[in-house]
C-alpha positions as CSV (number, residue, x, y, z in Angstrom):
1,M,18.8,7.2,-6.4
2,N,17.3,10.5,-7.2
3,D,17.1,9.4,-10.8
4,T,15.0,6.3,-9.9
5,A,11.2,6.2,-9.8
6,L,8.8,3.7,-8.4
7,I,6.0,2.9,-10.8
8,L,2.9,1.3,-9.3
9,V,1.1,-0.6,-12.0
10,G,-2.6,-1.3,-11.6
11,H,-5.0,-3.2,-13.9
12,G,-7.6,-0.4,-14.2
13,A,-10.6,-0.3,-16.4
14,A,-11.4,1.7,-19.5
15,G,-13.4,4.8,-18.9
16,S,-13.1,4.8,-15.1
17,R,-10.6,5.6,-12.4
18,D,-10.5,3.9,-9.0
19,P,-9.5,6.5,-6.4
20,N,-7.9,3.8,-4.2
21,Y,-4.9,3.5,-6.6
22,E,-4.2,7.2,-6.2
23,L,-4.6,6.9,-2.4
24,L,-2.0,4.2,-2.5
25,R,0.3,6.3,-4.7
26,E,0.0,9.2,-2.3
27,E,0.7,7.1,0.8
28,T,3.7,5.5,-0.9
29,A,5.0,8.9,-2.1
30,R,5.1,10.1,1.5
31,M,7.9,7.4,1.9
32,Y,9.4,7.5,-1.6
33,E,8.7,10.8,-3.3
34,K,9.3,9.7,-6.9
35,T,6.2,7.3,-6.9
36,Y,4.0,7.3,-9.9
37,L,0.9,5.4,-11.0
38,V,0.4,3.6,-14.4
39,M,-2.7,1.7,-15.3
40,M,-2.9,-1.0,-17.9
41,H,-6.4,0.1,-18.8
42,G,-7.8,3.6,-18.4
43,G,-5.3,6.1,-17.1
44,P,-2.8,7.3,-16.4
45,S,-1.0,5.2,-19.0
46,A,2.8,4.8,-19.4
47,R,2.5,7.3,-22.3
48,D,1.1,9.8,-19.9
49,V,3.7,9.3,-17.2
50,I,6.9,9.0,-19.3
51,P,7.1,12.7,-20.2
52,V,6.8,13.6,-16.6
53,L,9.6,11.1,-15.7
54,K,11.8,12.5,-18.5
55,S,11.3,16.1,-17.3
56,E,12.4,15.0,-13.8
57,G,15.5,13.3,-15.0
58,I,14.4,9.8,-14.2
59,R,16.6,7.2,-15.9
60,N,15.6,4.1,-13.9
61,A,12.3,2.8,-12.6
62,Y,11.2,0.0,-10.3
63,I,8.0,-1.6,-11.6
64,F,5.7,-2.8,-8.9
65,P,2.5,-4.6,-10.2
66,L,-0.6,-4.3,-8.0
67,F,-1.9,-7.6,-9.1
68,M,-3.2,-10.3,-6.7
69,S,-1.3,-13.1,-8.4
70,A,1.4,-13.4,-11.1
71,G,-0.9,-14.9,-13.7
72,F,-1.1,-14.6,-17.5
73,H,-1.8,-10.8,-17.6
74,F,1.0,-10.1,-15.2
75,E,3.5,-12.2,-17.1
76,K,2.5,-11.1,-20.6
77,D,1.8,-7.4,-20.1
78,I,4.2,-6.5,-17.3
79,A,6.9,-8.9,-16.3
80,S,8.2,-9.8,-19.8
81,E,11.1,-7.6,-20.9
82,D,9.4,-7.2,-24.3
83,S,5.9,-6.3,-22.8
84,F,4.3,-3.2,-24.1
85,L,4.7,-1.5,-20.7
86,R,8.4,-2.3,-20.3
87,R,9.2,-1.5,-23.9
88,A,7.5,1.9,-23.6
89,F,9.9,2.8,-20.7
90,S,12.9,1.3,-22.5
91,D,12.1,3.2,-25.7
92,A,12.1,6.4,-23.7
93,G,15.6,5.6,-22.3
94,I,14.3,4.5,-18.8
95,R,15.7,1.2,-17.5
96,T,13.2,-0.9,-15.6
97,Q,13.4,-3.5,-12.9
98,L,10.4,-5.6,-11.9
99,I,10.0,-5.9,-8.2
100,G,7.5,-8.1,-6.6
101,G,5.1,-10.7,-8.0
102,G,1.5,-11.1,-7.1
103,I,0.8,-9.3,-3.9
104,L,-0.8,-12.3,-2.4
105,E,2.6,-13.9,-2.3
106,V,3.3,-11.8,0.7
107,P,2.1,-13.5,3.9
108,E,1.2,-10.2,5.6
109,V,-0.9,-9.2,2.7
110,R,-2.7,-12.5,2.6
111,K,-3.4,-12.1,6.4
112,A,-4.7,-8.5,5.9
113,V,-7.0,-9.7,3.1
114,A,-8.3,-12.6,5.3
115,D,-8.8,-10.2,8.3
116,H,-10.6,-7.7,6.1
117,C,-13.0,-10.4,4.7
118,L,-13.8,-11.7,8.2
119,G,-14.2,-8.2,9.4
120,R,-16.8,-7.5,6.7
121,I,-18.7,-10.7,7.6
122,R,-18.8,-9.6,11.2
123,K,-19.9,-6.1,10.3
124,D,-22.5,-7.2,7.8
125,T,-24.0,-10.3,9.5
126,G,-22.7,-10.5,13.0
127,P,-19.8,-12.3,14.8
128,R,-21.3,-15.8,14.7
129,D,-20.9,-16.0,10.9
130,A,-17.2,-15.1,11.0
131,E,-16.1,-17.6,13.7
132,K,-13.6,-20.2,12.9
């Protein structure tokens, strides 16, 4: 498995970088060393990461999208075998396997998001507004 990378794919935004994606990559890399980050918009892009993967002898990659749901953008730009992202890896000789769908499909993630939302209400307005 030393020739297999985990690619976290975020949406991103042109001209800016959200440090939270890199924090997630770092945390994941503590458990799976060959973890990389690719953004659909902004950077790092697949073109930025592929030379690094090739230099490290990576031949396979798990693609894990960091999208809330598996909607149009997810299906068109990531999941499809002929998407730009998957084609870029394939053209470089790196086989990909998509793992996961939208992260809100995971019950524990949905609960964490709900808990976070209610926690923010409690913090910002007091406990009475976050009661069930």
